[in-house]
BANU-480059 format. One record per residue: x, y, z of N, C-alpha, C in turn. Coordinates in steps of 0.001 Angstrom, whole numbers, always signed. Atoms other than C-alpha are relative to their C-alpha. Layout:
<rs>
<r <X,Y,Z>,<X,Y,Z>,<X,Y,Z>>
...
</rs>
This chain:
<rs>
<r <+1428,+224,+255>,<+113429,+201020,+34620>,<-613,+1287,-519>>
<r <+665,-1165,+546>,<+111290,+203359,+32536>,<-1375,-399,-477>>
<r <+1321,+211,+580>,<+107729,+203736,+31315>,<-296,+1213,-862>>
<r <+168,-1105,+936>,<+107135,+205825,+28206>,<-1402,+598,+28>>
<r <+1383,-497,-18>,<+103347,+206141,+28664>,<-691,-529,+1250>>
<r <+490,+547,-1268>,<+102647,+205480,+32344>,<-1392,+523,+332>>
<r <+1324,-375,-498>,<+99047,+205464,+33522>,<-121,-266,+1499>>
<r <-48,+240,-1438>,<+99978,+204298,+37010>,<+1468,-133,+401>>
<r <-1403,+38,-409>,<+103163,+204245,+39099>,<+673,-1320,-330>>
<r <-796,+1203,+227>,<+105937,+201785,+38300>,<+183,-719,+1331>>
<r <-204,+786,-1217>,<+106131,+198970,+40830>,<+1491,-57,+314>>
<r <-1396,-61,-412>,<+109359,+199298,+42788>,<+351,-1221,+840>>
<r <-562,+1098,-775>,<+111298,+196267,+43966>,<+1493,+247,+135>>
<r <-1397,-344,-206>,<+114608,+197211,+45502>,<+898,-1224,-165>>
<r <-953,+1099,+128>,<+117538,+195007,+44446>,<+840,-134,+1266>>
<r <-815,+248,-1188>,<+120094,+193666,+46897>,<+855,+1202,+363>>
<r <-810,-1185,-275>,<+122129,+196877,+46529>,<-756,+1112,+680>>
<r <+802,-996,-702>,<+119234,+198875,+47962>,<-274,+1278,-752>>
<r <+214,-1209,+809>,<+119030,+201386,+45086>,<-755,-367,-1266>>
<r <+765,+214,+1228>,<+116493,+201596,+42270>,<-350,+1360,-568>>
<r <+326,-1269,+644>,<+116092,+204437,+39777>,<-953,-270,-1158>>
<r <+972,+174,+1076>,<+113207,+204878,+37353>,<-224,+1311,-720>>
<r <+382,-1142,+826>,<+112147,+207213,+34585>,<-1413,-242,-485>>
<r <+1403,+194,+357>,<+108446,+207730,+33943>,<-536,+1214,-741>>
<r <+663,-1039,+779>,<+106629,+209731,+31278>,<-1502,-248,+120>>
<r <+1409,+224,-283>,<+103038,+210074,+32434>,<-871,+247,-1227>>
<r <+1002,-192,+1039>,<+100240,+209614,+29957>,<-1159,+815,+578>>
<r <+1211,-672,-480>,<+97062,+211655,+30143>,<-874,-1029,+700>>
<r <+792,+948,-753>,<+94882,+210016,+32734>,<+815,-763,+1035>>
<r <-821,+651,-1029>,<+97788,+208981,+35009>,<-682,+126,+1359>>
<r <+604,+5,-1333>,<+96487,+207997,+38440>,<+913,-728,+981>>
<r <-789,+616,-1068>,<+98312,+207222,+41671>,<-805,+42,+1280>>
<r <+694,+39,-1286>,<+96594,+206093,+44837>,<+1004,+311,+1111>>
<r <-916,-316,-1106>,<+98060,+207317,+48156>,<+721,-1246,+501>>
<r <-824,+1131,-440>,<+100912,+205082,+49329>,<+951,+449,+1107>>
<r <-1116,-197,-930>,<+103480,+204735,+52101>,<+1087,-994,-395>>
<r <-1100,+883,+367>,<+106860,+203334,+51097>,<+860,-312,+1213>>
<r <-955,+336,-1057>,<+109315,+201529,+53324>,<+1415,+372,-413>>
<r <-1297,-505,+440>,<+112133,+203296,+51485>,<-94,+1507,-201>>
<r <-90,-1435,+272>,<+113286,+206879,+50983>,<-92,+202,-1505>>
<r <+164,-253,+1435>,<+112375,+208415,+47614>,<+340,+1446,-321>>
<r <-330,-1334,+498>,<+113781,+211379,+45700>,<-642,+147,-1374>>
<r <+731,-228,+1245>,<+111578,+212769,+42911>,<+569,+1236,-685>>
<r <-594,-1110,+756>,<+113005,+214995,+40166>,<-708,+142,-1348>>
<r <+690,-196,+1285>,<+110572,+216196,+37428>,<+901,+729,-989>>
<r <-747,-732,+1017>,<+112079,+217333,+34127>,<-895,+470,-1141>>
<r <+923,-496,+1013>,<+108978,+218028,+32049>,<-1414,-62,+566>>
<r <+1389,+12,-445>,<+105295,+218845,+32569>,<-193,+722,+1318>>
<r <+330,-664,-1261>,<+103642,+219956,+35783>,<-991,-857,+774>>
<r <+916,+750,-852>,<+101713,+218553,+38708>,<+206,+341,+1449>>
<r <-98,-226,-1435>,<+101588,+218202,+42470>,<+333,-1307,+702>>
<r <-168,+1111,-919>,<+102828,+215890,+45172>,<-865,+320,+1212>>
<r <+993,-256,-1046>,<+100022,+215593,+47709>,<+338,-823,+1231>>
<r <-253,+689,-1262>,<+100711,+214735,+51351>,<-727,+742,+1110>>
<r <+718,-573,-1146>,<+98612,+215306,+54455>,<-916,+1138,-422>>
<r <+914,-1021,+479>,<+96186,+217335,+52385>,<+668,+1185,-663>>
<r <-729,-1117,+613>,<+98907,+219758,+51216>,<+436,-385,-1407>>
<r <-377,+234,+1397>,<+99583,+220055,+47481>,<+1288,+769,-284>>
<r <-1310,-597,+267>,<+103262,+220678,+46766>,<+208,+26,-1509>>
<r <-146,-58,+1462>,<+103824,+221943,+43199>,<+1247,-731,-477>>
<r <-1114,+677,+649>,<+106045,+219849,+40944>,<+213,+649,-1363>>
<r <-354,-651,+1255>,<+107796,+221722,+38139>,<+1366,-506,-443>>
<r <-1316,+454,+468>,<+110812,+220896,+35939>,<+1128,+624,+816>>
<r <-1128,-470,-793>,<+113997,+221158,+37985>,<-183,-150,+1494>>
<r <+244,+170,-1435>,<+112329,+220655,+41365>,<+613,-1315,+488>>
<r <-474,+1218,-647>,<+113759,+218104,+43774>,<-806,-186,+1275>>
<r <+849,+274,-1155>,<+111524,+216464,+46391>,<+509,-1248,+711>>
<r <-404,+1134,-829>,<+112610,+214194,+49224>,<-1220,-489,+784>>
<r <+1127,+611,-699>,<+109921,+211834,+50512>,<+550,-1081,+935>>
<r <-521,+1012,-928>,<+111053,+209990,+53684>,<-896,-1234,+27>>
<r <+772,+1234,-109>,<+109914,+206440,+54335>,<-1189,+228,+924>>
<r <+1182,-61,-843>,<+106429,+206075,+55767>,<-898,+1192,-209>>
<r <+824,-1187,+246>,<+105088,+209396,+54444>,<-1071,-343,-1043>>
<r <+1101,+289,+915>,<+101676,+208892,+52860>,<-102,+1123,-1028>>
<r <-16,-1022,+1041>,<+101583,+210676,+49513>,<-502,-595,-1312>>
<r <+249,+409,+1375>,<+100558,+210543,+45887>,<+293,+1178,-920>>
<r <-312,-1028,+993>,<+101260,+212467,+42672>,<-1200,+218,-898>>
<r <+1060,-388,+927>,<+98704,+214334,+40589>,<+611,+799,-1141>>
<r <-486,-737,+1168>,<+99363,+215615,+37074>,<-894,+1187,-321>>
<r <+755,-1041,+675>,<+98335,+218867,+35494>,<-550,-654,-1267>>
<r <+609,+726,+1116>,<+95877,+217474,+32931>,<+540,+397,-1354>>
<r <-471,-471,+1304>,<+97249,+219620,+30109>,<+1478,-283,-213>>
<r <-1454,+204,+102>,<+100927,+218921,+30904>,<+431,-1160,+892>>
<r <-387,+1149,-821>,<+101551,+215377,+32192>,<+1481,+34,+346>>
<r <-1373,-31,-494>,<+104721,+214949,+34195>,<+881,-1052,-664>>
<r <-1070,+967,+252>,<+107938,+213269,+33135>,<+992,+198,+1129>>
<r <-842,-147,-1182>,<+110201,+212528,+36063>,<+931,-1180,+199>>
<r <-857,+1047,-527>,<+113021,+210575,+37582>,<-389,-222,+1463>>
<r <+188,+286,-1422>,<+112652,+208856,+40947>,<+1101,-960,+444>>
<r <-1045,+833,-582>,<+115403,+207385,+43091>,<-514,-566,+1307>>
<r <+506,+687,-1194>,<+114426,+204811,+45721>,<+1187,-624,+746>>
<r <-1150,+420,-791>,<+116845,+204038,+48565>,<-446,-728,+1252>>
<r <+302,+760,-1208>,<+116694,+201410,+51273>,<+706,+620,+1193>>
<r <-650,-560,-1201>,<+117317,+202983,+54723>,<+972,-984,+628>>
<r <-893,+999,-580>,<+118885,+199700,+55837>,<+1353,+26,-693>>
<r <-1245,-37,+771>,<+121492,+200110,+53088>,<+728,+1312,+183>>
<r <-617,-1320,-23>,<+122107,+203837,+53528>,<-111,+712,+1342>>
<r <+66,-628,-1305>,<+121354,+204549,+57177>,<+1244,-257,+799>>
<r <+870,-1098,-394>,<+121900,+206131,+59510>,<+281,+1268,-813>>
<r <-118,-1224,+770>,<+121239,+209346,+57609>,<-135,+1212,+921>>
<r <+156,-1216,-811>,<+121420,+212937,+58896>,<-1463,+273,+319>>
<r <+1373,-324,-391>,<+118342,+214131,+60760>,<-696,+876,-1041>>
<r <+587,-907,+994>,<+117831,+216737,+58004>,<-659,-756,-1150>>
<r <+595,+793,+1066>,<+116953,+213903,+55606>,<-1144,-869,+498>>
<r <+1104,+772,-556>,<+114310,+212446,+57895>,<-1330,+695,-119>>
<r <+1235,-767,+172>,<+111738,+215091,+56982>,<-267,+245,-1484>>
<r <+384,-325,+1372>,<+109815,+215896,+53803>,<+682,+1304,-409>>
<r <-691,-1187,+504>,<+111752,+218396,+51680>,<-417,+284,-1438>>
<r <+312,-430,+1359>,<+110838,+220392,+48589>,<+962,+1121,-364>>
<r <-947,-1008,+465>,<+113546,+222299,+46714>,<-445,+458,-1388>>
<r <+495,-464,+1302>,<+111995,+224413,+43915>,<+1152,+432,-919>>
<r <-1003,-300,+1024>,<+114391,+224362,+40935>,<+1286,+575,+598>>
<r <-1222,-516,-631>,<+117606,+224687,+43006>,<+1104,+218,-1016>>
<r <-1094,-302,+920>,<+120823,+225964,+41460>,<+758,-1270,-386>>
<r <-698,+1251,+290>,<+122178,+222403,+41628>,<-890,-1016,-725>>
<r <+917,+906,+687>,<+119249,+220933,+39674>,<+657,-653,-1216>>
<r <-663,+575,+1162>,<+121394,+220453,+36556>,<+923,-1140,+374>>
<r <-875,+1078,-447>,<+123933,+218405,+38471>,<-821,-1188,+495>>
<r <+868,+1084,-465>,<+121111,+216413,+40068>,<-525,-808,-1184>>
<r <+487,+719,+1180>,<+119708,+215580,+36650>,<+1112,-862,-596>>
<r <-1119,+788,+487>,<+123172,+214466,+35576>,<+222,-1256,+824>>
<r <-152,+1168,-861>,<+123378,+212143,+38582>,<-1074,-1041,-303>>
<r <+1077,+942,+337>,<+119996,+210612,+37735>,<+288,-701,-1325>>
<r <-303,+609,+1293>,<+121057,+210051,+34140>,<+1137,-1004,+127>>
<r <-1111,+917,-209>,<+124301,+208480,+35283>,<-481,-1262,+715>>
<r <+572,+1153,-699>,<+122392,+206230,+37683>,<-769,-900,-965>>
<r <+790,+779,+952>,<+120002,+205168,+34940>,<+911,-693,-1004>>
<r <-988,+558,+932>,<+122943,+204597,+32604>,<+646,-1253,+589>>
<r <-651,+1153,-634>,<+124696,+202274,+35076>,<-998,-1130,+243>>
<r <+1011,+1019,-255>,<+121471,+200470,+35993>,<-396,-707,-1297>>
<r <+395,+574,+1287>,<+120630,+199922,+32307>,<+1036,-994,-512>>
<r <-1047,+836,+581>,<+123986,+198469,+31282>,<+484,-1091,+938>>
<r <-389,+1012,-1000>,<+124763,+196604,+34533>,<+1364,-612,-314>>
<r <-1343,+471,+291>,<+128463,+196379,+33754>,<+735,-353,+1288>>
<r <-805,+230,-1195>,<+131156,+195139,+36127>,<+319,+1321,+692>>
<r <-225,-1230,-749>,<+131452,+197743,+38857>,<-1203,+913,+81>>
<r <+1172,-880,+9>,<+127988,+199207,+38190>,<-626,+143,+1380>>
<r <+617,-84,-1323>,<+126713,+198330,+41663>,<+750,+985,+891>>
<r <-783,-950,-775>,<+129571,+200272,+43227>,<-216,+1425,-496>>
<r <+250,-1318,+562>,<+129049,+203196,+40845>,<-1360,+521,+444>>
<r <+1349,-393,-399>,<+125331,+203238,+41642>,<-23,+422,+1470>>
<r <-55,-351,-1423>,<+126049,+203248,+45376>,<+638,+1365,+196>>
<r <-668,-1289,-129>,<+128458,+206158,+44998>,<-849,+1153,-504>>
<r <+858,-1048,+555>,<+126079,+208164,+42814>,<-1179,+287,+924>>
<r <+1108,-198,-935>,<+123229,+207602,+45283>,<+456,+817,+1203>>
<r <-540,-790,-1106>,<+125440,+208953,+48059>,<+155,+1462,-408>>
<r <-119,-1379,+461>,<+126088,+212052,+45927>,<-1356,+708,+17>>
<r <+1346,-577,-54>,<+122333,+212609,+45583>,<-344,+376,+1439>>
<r <+291,-275,-1402>,<+121957,+212335,+49353>,<+852,+1150,+524>>
<r <-863,-1096,-424>,<+124908,+214663,+49833>,<-542,+1352,-412>>
<r <+618,-1246,+457>,<+123254,+217362,+47722>,<-1193,+368,+877>>
<r <+1194,-263,-801>,<+120044,+217001,+49693>,<+367,+422,+1421>>
<r <-407,-343,-1363>,<+121773,+217072,+53080>,<+605,+1394,+49>>
<r <-628,-1320,+30>,<+123809,+220117,+52098>,<-1045,+1091,-184>>
<r <+1050,-996,+232>,<+120760,+221965,+50777>,<-902,+138,+1219>>
<r <+860,-45,-1189>,<+118676,+221008,+53823>,<+694,+714,+1151>>
<r <-746,-661,-1061>,<+121456,+222288,+56069>,<+274,+1458,-269>>
<r <-147,-1418,+309>,<+121534,+225610,+54280>,<+1395,+416,-415>>
<r <-1353,-363,+402>,<+125208,+225421,+53280>,<+93,+119,-1504>>
<r <-196,-225,+1428>,<+126510,+226437,+49887>,<+1066,-938,-538>>
<r <-1015,+890,+552>,<+128318,+223886,+47723>,<+1275,+755,-348>>
<r <-1294,-593,+298>,<+131996,+224591,+47348>,<+457,-488,-1369>>
<r <-481,+345,+1329>,<+133274,+224679,+43793>,<+1507,-42,-1>>
<r <-1447,+138,+22>,<+136784,+223336,+43441>,<+569,+688,-1228>>
<r <-664,-667,+1105>,<+139145,+225372,+41283>,<+856,-976,-768>>
<r <-846,+881,+799>,<+141378,+223926,+38576>,<+1303,-308,+713>>
<r <-1262,+358,-631>,<+144522,+222120,+39611>,<+1139,+774,-648>>
<r <-1150,-755,+469>,<+148042,+223337,+38887>,<+630,-575,-1260>>
<r <-554,+570,+1212>,<+148612,+221162,+35827>,<-149,+998,-1147>>
<r <+133,-888,+1161>,<+149132,+222902,+32490>,<-1397,-90,-594>>
<r <+1348,-65,+563>,<+145984,+223962,+30703>,<-245,-1110,-1008>>
<r <+179,+1037,+1014>,<+146568,+221486,+27880>,<-299,-1354,+636>>
<r <+231,+1267,-686>,<+146711,+218548,+30310>,<-1391,-36,+605>>
<r <+1346,-49,-582>,<+143517,+219689,+32024>,<-1056,-224,-1078>>
<r <+964,+165,+1084>,<+141705,+219906,+28694>,<+17,-1431,-517>>
<r <-93,+1385,+456>,<+142987,+216481,+27614>,<-728,-929,+968>>
<r <+692,+822,-995>,<+141734,+214969,+30884>,<-1504,+196,-98>>
<r <+1432,-282,+159>,<+138378,+216691,+30394>,<-558,-720,-1231>>
<r <+464,+650,+1232>,<+138101,+215348,+26822>,<-179,-1496,+216>>
<r <+136,+1430,-283>,<+138705,+211801,+28065>,<-1198,-270,+898>>
<r <+1112,+183,-930>,<+136152,+212213,+30854>,<-1350,+208,-681>>
<r <+1252,-280,+702>,<+133544,+213463,+28379>,<-667,-1275,-490>>
<r <+566,+1280,+429>,<+133095,+209863,+27229>,<-885,-617,+1066>>
<r <+801,+539,-1112>,<+131556,+209174,+30655>,<-969,+1015,+574>>
<r <+879,-1045,-541>,<+129748,+212466,+31258>,<-829,+678,-1078>>
<r <+690,-641,+1124>,<+128150,+213170,+27871>,<-1472,+248,+263>>
<r <+1440,-143,-233>,<+124623,+212810,+29298>,<-320,+1176,+908>>
<r <+243,-1173,-826>,<+125092,+215813,+31610>,<-504,+1162,-854>>
<r <+380,-1252,+649>,<+123390,+219045,+30712>,<+1175,+960,+168>>
<r <-1218,-786,-87>,<+126365,+221247,+29873>,<+126,+896,-1216>>
<r <-278,-918,+1094>,<+127601,+224073,+27710>,<+1509,+176,-98>>
<r <-1429,-191,+184>,<+130988,+224939,+26296>,<+522,+1074,+954>>
<r <-407,-1029,-946>,<+131076,+228031,+28490>,<+211,-560,+1399>>
<r <-136,+632,-1309>,<+130520,+225933,+31618>,<+1229,-886,+51>>
<r <-1176,+862,+50>,<+133187,+223470,+30522>,<+1273,+827,+129>>
<r <-1183,-858,-73>,<+135713,+226261,+29990>,<+172,+575,+1399>>
<r <-71,-581,-1341>,<+134864,+227884,+33321>,<+448,-1014,+1040>>
<r <-371,+1037,-971>,<+135236,+224574,+35169>,<+1493,-278,-8>>
<r <-1440,+206,+104>,<+138846,+224419,+33941>,<+785,+1288,+194>>
<r <-667,-1279,-221>,<+139586,+228064,+34666>,<+548,+627,-1261>>
<r <-462,-509,+1281>,<+139929,+228938,+30983>,<-1063,+868,-645>>
<r <+966,-739,+801>,<+138347,+231440,+28665>,<-599,-942,-1024>>
<r <+644,+848,+998>,<+135942,+230002,+26144>,<+875,-138,-1248>>
<r <-845,+39,+1206>,<+138273,+230912,+23275>,<+1198,-930,+196>>
<r <-1167,+845,-259>,<+141304,+229249,+24895>,<-400,-1470,+125>>
<r <+482,+1379,-133>,<+139308,+226136,+25836>,<-310,-596,-1367>>
<r <+355,+475,+1334>,<+137948,+225823,+22283>,<+1243,-366,-807>>
<r <-1238,+243,+731>,<+141437,+226060,+20830>,<+701,-1263,+495>>
<r <-711,+1140,-561>,<+143000,+223535,+23216>,<-764,-1303,-195>>
<r <+788,+1216,+192>,<+140133,+221076,+22910>,<+186,-526,-1412>>
<r <-168,+430,+1399>,<+140409,+220993,+19115>,<+1397,-564,-225>>
<r <-1373,+471,+171>,<+144179,+220561,+19341>,<+222,-1367,+651>>
<r <-251,+1254,-726>,<+144070,+217731,+21902>,<-933,-1127,-447>>
<r <+980,+1036,+338>,<+140919,+215886,+20765>,<-141,-226,-1501>>
<r <+122,+155,+1444>,<+141097,+216458,+17017>,<-1386,+294,-529>>
<r <+1362,-365,+385>,<+137490,+217646,+16930>,<-480,+1084,+941>>
<r <+523,-1040,-879>,<+135414,+220445,+18395>,<-717,-627,+1194>>
<r <+701,+476,-1198>,<+133771,+220172,+21796>,<-1391,-509,-373>>
<r <+1358,+405,+365>,<+130305,+219995,+20218>,<+16,-1288,-809>>
<r <-109,+1236,+779>,<+131401,+217314,+17743>,<+243,-1200,+919>>
<r <-298,+1093,-935>,<+132825,+215198,+20585>,<-1228,-336,+847>>
<r <+1190,+220,-833>,<+129711,+215662,+22718>,<-1047,-791,-774>>
<r <+992,+710,+810>,<+127383,+214588,+19900>,<+473,-1413,-338>>
<r <-510,+1325,+341>,<+129655,+211665,+18970>,<-232,-986,+1151>>
<r <+203,+882,-1150>,<+129531,+210201,+22487>,<-1491,-261,+226>>
<r <+1435,+169,-230>,<+125807,+210820,+22855>,<-630,-917,-1041>>
<r <+620,+789,+1064>,<+124916,+209305,+19492>,<+501,-1436,-6>>
<r <-492,+1375,-103>,<+127153,+206268,+20000>,<-793,-770,+1052>>
<r <+800,+652,-1040>,<+125282,+205505,+23211>,<-1439,-182,-468>>
<r <+1368,+112,+519>,<+121948,+206184,+21489>,<-117,-1197,-938>>
<r <+46,+1150,+918>,<+122770,+203651,+18771>,<+51,-1311,+776>>
<r <-80,+1225,-801>,<+123695,+201077,+21401>,<-1346,-304,+648>>
<r <+1297,+220,-646>,<+120411,+201570,+23253>,<-1068,-379,-1025>>
<r <+964,+343,+1045>,<+118426,+201460,+20016>,<+181,-1440,-453>>
<r <-299,+1340,+485>,<+120156,+198230,+19022>,<-251,-1074,+1062>>
<r <-18,+1037,-1035>,<+120217,+196428,+22396>,<-1177,+62,+968>>
<r <+1128,-97,-919>,<+117094,+197630,+24238>,<-1270,+320,-767>>
<r <+1285,-346,+592>,<+113406,+198143,+23555>,<-522,+1331,+495>>
<r <+430,-1282,-556>,<+113328,+201577,+25157>,<-527,+929,-1082>>
<r <+600,-931,+955>,<+111347,+204345,+23527>,<+1049,+980,-517>>
<r <-906,-982,+590>,<+113014,+206884,+21246>,<+146,+1200,+929>>
<r <-48,-1153,-897>,<+112107,+209674,+23669>,<+875,-282,+1206>>
<r <-778,+356,-1179>,<+113577,+207875,+26656>,<+1489,-58,-325>>
<r <-1401,+94,+402>,<+116828,+207171,+24781>,<+582,+1392,-231>>
<r <-478,-1362,+226>,<+117127,+210771,+23674>,<+288,+725,+1293>>
<r <-204,-664,-1291>,<+116705,+212035,+27228>,<+1207,-574,+732>>
<r <-1126,+600,-720>,<+119181,+209539,+28678>,<+1336,+421,-598>>
<r <-1254,-366,+655>,<+121805,+210518,+26139>,<+341,+1474,+157>>
<r <-330,-1392,-301>,<+121596,+214147,+27229>,<-732,+1036,-819>>
<r <+739,-955,+828>,<+119185,+215709,+24737>,<-1289,+411,+711>>
<r <+1217,-494,-640>,<+116597,+217858,+26518>,<-1089,+276,-1029>>
<r <+931,-315,+1087>,<+114994,+218677,+23164>,<+49,-1145,-1010>>
<r <+22,+1149,+899>,<+113894,+215664,+21090>,<+214,+401,-1459>>
<r <-251,-460,+1366>,<+113967,+217740,+17906>,<+1493,+60,-278>>
<r <-1455,-45,+148>,<+117681,+218318,+18462>,<+570,-1403,-119>>
<r <-462,+1385,+61>,<+118175,+214575,+19073>,<-261,-583,-1391>>
<r <+335,+534,+1324>,<+116376,+213628,+15838>,<+900,+618,-1073>>
<r <-809,-687,+1009>,<+118286,+216239,+13846>,<+1452,-487,+45>>
<r <-1390,+453,-140>,<+121685,+215179,+15248>,<+152,-1445,-451>>
<r <-80,+1415,+373>,<+120939,+211477,+14771>,<-65,-161,-1512>>
<r <+138,+130,+1453>,<+119841,+211913,+11168>,<+1222,+539,-715>>
<r <-1207,-552,+607>,<+122855,+214081,+10378>,<+1158,-989,+87>>
<r <-1084,+950,-217>,<+125116,+211338,+11752>,<-184,-1299,-785>>
<r <+243,+1325,+584>,<+123444,+208230,+10312>,<-735,+37,-1335>>
<r <+758,-95,+1237>,<+121332,+209489,+7417>,<-1439,-460,+125>>
<r <+1376,+439,-191>,<+118109,+208157,+8945>,<-464,+371,+1405>>
<r <+557,-300,-1315>,<+115796,+208729,+11885>,<+316,-1142,+968>>
<r <-271,+1085,-959>,<+116293,+206740,+15124>,<-870,-1232,-224>>
<r <+893,+1137,+192>,<+113242,+204574,+14391>,<+390,-812,-1231>>
<r <-399,+695,+1228>,<+114320,+203745,+10834>,<+1321,-725,+229>>
<r <-1299,+630,-276>,<+117872,+203037,+12022>,<-179,-1250,+856>>
<r <+237,+1166,-874>,<+116602,+200713,+14767>,<-579,-1155,-825>>
<r <+643,+1048,+805>,<+114407,+198798,+12304>,<+995,-660,-944>>
<r <-967,+547,+958>,<+117194,+198391,+9759>,<+1139,-727,+687>>
<r <-1094,+633,-728>,<+119644,+197297,+12477>,<-429,-1249,+738>>
<r <+480,+1191,-701>,<+117452,+194550,+13918>,<+506,-1252,-698>>
<r <-478,+1241,+628>,<+118940,+191071,+13350>,<-1143,-780,-614>>
<r <+986,+861,+663>,<+117117,+188645,+11042>,<-223,-1240,+865>>
<r <+288,+1117,-901>,<+115423,+186198,+13450>,<-890,-1056,-649>>
<r <+842,+988,+675>,<+113449,+184263,+10826>,<+751,-1315,-127>>
<r <-664,+1301,+165>,<+114126,+180499,+10453>,<+867,-21,-1242>>
<r <-901,+38,+1163>,<+117008,+179696,+8083>,<-706,-374,-1295>>
<r <+676,+452,+1222>,<+114614,+177964,+5654>,<-771,+1123,-673>>
<r <+809,-1087,+543>,<+112631,+181192,+5243>,<+840,+1154,-532>>
<r <-840,-1098,+441>,<+115632,+183385,+4508>,<+334,-151,-1487>>
<r <-308,+39,+1433>,<+116243,+184295,+906>,<+1508,-122,-181>>
<r <-1409,+201,+268>,<+119549,+182950,-307>,<+384,+742,-1277>>
<r <-422,-699,+1235>,<+121522,+184991,-2822>,<+180,-999,-1137>>
<r <-120,+884,+1151>,<+121343,+183463,-6298>,<+1416,+32,-544>>
<r <-1346,+80,+549>,<+124617,+182222,-7734>,<-36,+420,-1467>>
<r <-41,-480,+1383>,<+125533,+184007,-10886>,<+594,-1050,-911>>
<r <-487,+983,+964>,<+125986,+181749,-13937>,<+1133,+613,-821>>
<r <-1164,-550,+698>,<+129480,+182386,-15245>,<+345,-755,-1249>>
<r <-313,+796,+1187>,<+129377,+179706,-17926>,<+1165,-919,+188>>
<r <-1148,+886,-280>,<+132164,+177743,-16264>,<-298,-814,+1218>>
<r <+250,+866,-1148>,<+132055,+174800,-13852>,<+1020,+200,+1089>>
<r <-1021,-255,-1021>,<+135112,+176050,-11983>,<-154,+1412,+518>>
<r <+140,-1345,-538>,<+135080,+179005,-9609>,<+1026,+939,-580>>
<r <-926,-1008,+526>,<+136637,+182216,-10810>,<+978,+415,+1080>>
</rs>
């Protein structure tokens, strides 16, 4: 669920799986009346500025922040008038995910934590699965929601996430596995340096092995996966261009437009319009005129 120009909060109705994720781009004049939810909510702004107000306290909301709002906490969101918020929100049914650690039973505000990039990737993955609703999506969504809760519980407990090192397989096999996985992780915020480090390789060695195993550069593969998904969303959904760009992993819409035009020769809007099926009645469609060849028999 998304709203490209929200003036009020999106109405949340939890599905049977107990998980609902939304993306909202607030318009100027956005208003939210104080509410209490019967579900747990995780708010993750990625653009703009504002405040989450509870019990008279105004908690700042900035890009990268993560806020946990337990069930029953009366709150509302206010925007900075000059910079309306864009945010993700994850809603979780306690009946589906309880009992939870005591550390998740209190209001929490994590200002731009070091794991914010991974959190944004989880939200994008959640939105991706919720949008496509493929076989297995409900299980994927449940697992991703647990990962979000795991990050919050770990941060609330004050422990430091443990980063697993590369396995003992040859470097080429690790890079090949990474290249295959990129088809499912393209929406993450990532860099080639981070990718190389995650495999225990230098950037130069990773670049060489990736090109050898994938037949294209890392950046070419990343853009190819992102743009393929963008074309699918443009063709099969009515989502806004901005929302599609963000879901596909582009933090900067100018970069998305430039990459899309370089790939297709047209802007996302023009491509969407030209790709729309002809839904006019058959009688109204122009039939191609048969060329007169001067012969009554087909050539």
